[in-house]
N, C-alpha and C positions, 0 to 999 in steps of 0.2 A: 504494500500500500504506500502511496505517496507520502513523503516526509512533510511535516507541517511546521509552520512558523511558531516562534515563541509566543506571539500575540494570540494566535488561535489556541495554542495550548493553554494560555492563561484564561481565556474565555471559557474553555471547557472545564478547567479545574478550579477556577478562582472566583467567578462572578456569575450571578443569576441574570445579569443584564443581557447576556448573549441569548438566553432562552426567551427573552421578552421582546427582542428586536422587531419581530413581525406581529406582536400582540395587537389584536383588534377583534371586533365582534365577528365571529365566524359561525357557519353552520356546524352543528355537532357531527363529528366523524369518529369512526372506530377503525383502528388498525390492528391487524393480526400479524405478528412477526414482521412488522414494517410495511405490510401491504394493506391498503385501504379496502374495507369490506363494502361492497355495493349493496344498498338496500332498495334499489329501484324507486318506486313511488312512495314507499312507506318509510319515512325517515325516523331515526331514533329521536326520543324525546327525554326531557328531564322534568320530573315531577317531585317537588319537595326535596330536591337534592339527590334523587335516585334516578339513574339512567335506565330507561326502558327501551328495549330494541325489539324489532320484529323477530319472532321466534325462529322461523325456518332458515332465513338467510344466515343468521348467526350460527345456529347449531350445525348446519350443513358445512360451513366453513371450518368449524371446530372439529369436524369429524364425529359428531355425536349422533347416535341412532335415536330417532324421535318417534314416540308413539302418542296418539291422541285418543282419549276415551270420551266420545261425545256424550254418553249417558251421564258421566260424572264431571264432565268438563275439566278433565285432568290431563296435564302434559307430563310425560316422563321421558327422560333421556339417559343414555348409558354410553360409556366409552372406556374400554380397557379396565374393567373392574370398578369404575367410578359411576355413580348414578345419582339421579335426583328426581323428585316428583313435585309438581306445582299444580294448584287448582285455581282456576279463574276466579277472581274476586276474593281469594283467601290469602292471608299473610302467614298461614301455617304451611310448612313445606317439609320435605325430607331430603337430607343430603347424606349420601353414603350410609343409609340405614338409620340416621339420627334425625330427630325432629328439630327443626330450627324455625325461628321467627324472622320473617322477611321485613325489610324496611318499607316495602311497597308491594301491593298485591298484583299479580298478573292481571291483564285486562285485554279486552278486545275492542279495537277501534276500526270501524268499517270492515268487519270480518277478518281483520288481521290481528293475530294474537301477539301481544307484547309481554316480555318477561324481564325481570331485573337482570341487567347485564352482569354485574359483579358476581351475583350468586351463581348464575349459570356457568360463567367462565371459571371462577375459582373452584367450584365443585368438581369440574371436569379437568382440573390440573393446570390452569393458566394463571400467570401473574397479571395483575391489573394495575395500570397507572393512569392517573387523570391529570391532564394539562389544562388548567383553567384558562390561561391566556389564549391557547390555541383551540379551546373547546374540543379537545381530542382525547379519546380513550385508547390506550395502547394495551394490547393483549400479547403476552409472550409465553411460549411453551416452557413450562418448568423442567422439561426433560431435554432441553437443547444442550445443556452443558452441566459439568459438575458445579457444585455450589461455589460462588465467588467468595473469597475470603474478605476482601476489602480492608478498610482501616477503621478499627474501633478501639476506643480507650474508655476507661472508667475512672471517675474521680469522686471521692466521698468526703463529706465534711459536715459536722453538726447534724447528722442524721439525714442529710440531703445527698442525693446521688445524681451525677451528671454523666450520661453516656455521650461520648463525642464520636460521631461518625463522619469520616472523610468521604465525600461523595464525588461523583462525576455528573455534571449538569446535563451533558448530552452524550448518549451512548448508542450502541446498537443492541440488537436482540440477544447477543450472546452473554450479556452481563448477568442474566438471571438463570437460576434462582440464587438468592443470597443465603449465606450460611445461617444456621439456626440461631447462633448467638446474637446476630444482628436483629433478626426478627424478634427474638426474646427481649432484647433491649427495648425495642419499640413497644412491645406488649406490656412491659413493666412500667413504662413511662406514664406520668400524669400529664405531661405536656410534650409536644413536638416543637423544637426550635429550628428554624431555617433562616437562611439569609433574608429572603423576602417572602412574605406570605402571599402566594399567588391566589389563594382562595378568596381573598378580599379585594382583588383587582376589579375595578370598574373599567371596562374597555375604553369607553369614551374619555374617561379621566386620564387613563394611561396614555392614550393617543395624544391628548392635549399636552400632557407633561413632556412627552417625547418631542413634540413639535416645538414647545417653548424652549427646551434646552438644546435642541439639535440644529435649529435653523438660524442663519445669520439674520440679524435684525437691523443692521446698519447700512444696508444697501450693497454690501459686498457679496461676492460669491466665492465658491471654493477656490477658483483659480487666483483670487487675490491673496490667498493665505498659504499657498504652496508654490513650489517652483514650477516653471513651465514644463520641465522634464517629468516631474512627478504627475502633473495634471495630464500629460500625454499618456502616461502609463495607466492612469485612471480611465481615460476614455477608451484606451485599447482593451482594458479589462471588461468594460461594459459592452463594447462591441462584440468581444469574444463570447460573452454570455447572452447575446441576443437582446441587449437593452439599449435604449437611446443613449447616445454619447454624452448628453447633458443631464442624465438622470440624477447625478449627485451635485449639481451646481448650487442648489439652494441649501445644502446641508453642510455641517461642519465636518472637518476631516476625520475626527474620532468616530462620528456616527457613520460616515461612509465606510470606515474600516469595519465597523460592526456589521453593516449590511453585506460587505464582502465576506465576513465570517459566516454569515447565514448561507450565502450562495455556495461557498466552498464546503460548508458542513453538509449541505444537501447532496453535493456531489460525492461526498465520502460516505453516504448512506447513514448519516447520524440522525438521531431522532430525539428532539427535546422532550417529547411526550413519554419516552421511556426512561428519562433521567431519574436517578435514584431519589432526588429530592421530590420529584413529582410522584414517584411511586409511593413514598411514605405520606405525602400530603393527601393522596387519594385514600390511603388506608385510614388516616386520621379523620377525614370526612366521614368515611363509612362507619367508624367506631365512635364518632362524636368526641374525639380527643381534641382538646384545645390546641391551636397552633399559634406560635409566637414568632414574629419576625424580628431578628436581631438588627436588620437594616431595612431600608426602604428602597424602592426603585429610584426615588429622587436622589437619595444619598449616593447610590451606586453610579447613576448617570453624572452627578456632579463631580465625581472623581475624574471621569474622562473630560468633562467640560472645563475643568480647571487646568488641564494640561496646556502648556504653551503651544503656539502654532508650530514651533520647531519639533516638539515631541509628537504632536498629532500627525505631522508629516512622516515622521519615523514609523508611526503605526501603520500608515498606508504602505510605506515601502516594505514593511515586514511581510505584507501579503503580495505586493506586486513584484518585488525584486529583492528577496531576502539577502542575496549575496552582495547587494550594493552597500550594506552596512557592516562594519567590522563586528565579527563574532555574533551576528544576528541570526544566522541560520542554525537550526537545531537538527540533531541527528536522531529524530524520533518520528514515528508515525502513530496514527490512531490505534493501530494494532498494538504498538508498544505500550501506549497509555492503558489500554484495556487489560493487557497482560499484567502490568504492574498492579492494577487495582484488583484483578481477580486473584492474584497470588499474595496480595498484601505486602509487596516488596517496598519496604520503607526506605531502604538505601537508595533505590532508583527514584522514588518519589522526591527525595531531597535533591537529586540531580535535576529533576524537572523544575523544582523551585529555583535552583541556581540558574537555570536557563532563562528565568524571568529577570535576571539582574543585568540585562543588556542596556538598561538605562536607569540611573540612580533615582531620578524623579518618578519614573514609571513604577519601579519596585516599591518605593516609599508610599505612593498613592494607592497602588493596587494591593499591596501586601501588608507592610509594616503598620501604617496608620489604621487601617481597617481592623487588623488583628488586635491592636491595643484597645480599640473601642469595644470589640466583641469579647475580649478577655475580661473587661470590667463587668460586662453583663453576666458572664458565666460565674465570675466571683460572687456577684450578687445572688445568684441562685444557690451557690454553695454555702453562703453565709446566712441564708434565711433561717428563721426559726420555724418554718412550716414543715420541715421534714418531707420534702417532695422529691420526685424523680423526674428527670428531664432527659430526653434524647435530643441532642443538638446536632443536626445534620447540615454540614457546611462543605463547600468545595474542598477537596482533599488537600490542596496546596496551603490552605490556611493553617493546617496543623503541623506541617513539616519544617525542619530546618531550625536555625538559631533565631529566626524571626517568627516561628510558628507558635500556635496556641499551646501546644504541649510544653515547649520550652518556657514560655511565658508563665504558665501556671506552676511549673516546677520551681522556677526562680522565685515565685511568690510564696513558696512553702507548701504547696499542695502535692500529694502523692498521686501521680498519674500512672495508671496500670494499663498496659496494652492487653486487649482481650483477644 
């Protein structure tokens, strides 16, 4: 797989902003192992936070054998020893021989039977992740790979427990399933902490925020803030990707760089909807576990917005011509990143963090300053008198190296134990 730049690496491992670049109001979609499921004229719906989908298109794609009992209005499905049974209008169901309570009852709309997506998918062996900003559900086969080890640490103080999970914001389908210790940490937690709480995003408000911080307001355009040579590389990139050559003229260089990250991420078959943060936010919604955002979209975007024109131009060059900058090219691919996460290879994770040091101001804004602020919040959870448990899921690079959260907490006197 093609090597990636240090900037794209940082967006994948360090910030949620990459996952929100294309955030806007979209129709609800469902992907199975990266491929979108087509529901013809009967689209999925969301009712009271529960996604309901047409029965047959979903279960046929999942390889589930379906039976319909007209007399009892009951749907049953089975696959490789897994089974479930649902009754129209009832929140009582069975899953692999056990009685369960559904968050929403199956229903019929214009002779089309709709069933709760998460229940049907998880019962038949699939991982489910929800991306609020993309309005997308991603289903992943739990049997595609061995359990990913990932990066998990545990800190305890005054009866409080904080599990710290280093995540990847944008992944492919091979990252799942996660090892039981990670799932158990989530189950034990009273709260899920993430960089930004996607579940509270209002698409129109986020679009306005992006517009406010990403567009020039002084009558200048992109070509006024970068060299002619770099601007020519930008227009060549746009042309190569089938876009108008002036597509980025009204936006700042840092945001043009993020747009390029989205385009390149799509080419490498990466999916924000499968991201580990998204996966656990979906589970938190389903289990009604409170979600806490340690940062906001505005604070993340302002990090980029505060970079000088010179640094923003360097961000563009990281994508357009990495070899044009000293020590800017990295010797890693997305496969390398996924392998490091799957195996829990902390040594190479530190090397990835070191690759982000290509510019001192960039590293300070993206890593050091943000880590200091998040460390203070984690200390607050640990020093509380409430005796609560948190799972804090942040981009993996936030935890590694001498500027990482693990080191910061250890220096503050806390015992951090790798799980």
